[in-house]
Steps between C-alpha positions, in 0.01 A plus 500: 500500500396211275238546229206261498539228237155576360314826438121468496292723272123465535322660202160341562328817626649706215369249245156485665472880476583490127861612535797382295783360717766447229710808585489421873603140433791609281614760759501224760696267271757777440538552877580136577843441645727204428335175603157656552187368335161661436187343647210645302138468613242570230135439413599329175780287363746761367611291202632797292753573777653154468670574165586861591678397818653189341676736258643674808630171640213401731336163536163466670278269698126550511206374702136588535435596863120501495222727392666547161808659662852400401839495668795516262861503616758639259859400576805635323687214338842664542753686286470440129160334526323760287770477233476121494122526455556699182752263339358287220470132587681246285 
């Protein structure tokens, strides 16, 4: 059976109730299979995640979807991407 190309994680209700979704987001990232991306729905733009996941080889696209909610898709850039992000530029 084929895996879906995108896994959706909606943390809006958790955020509205005062919860912290970071550990759930990271568990979901760790569970992604090859070629899968994470579609994250949140009540705020999760800017701190951009650098954290970039260091793990993920790029992202973001868009506000209304009412202050955001949709961010994190896509793994492929093997060696995280290592190349850490190399000094010349």
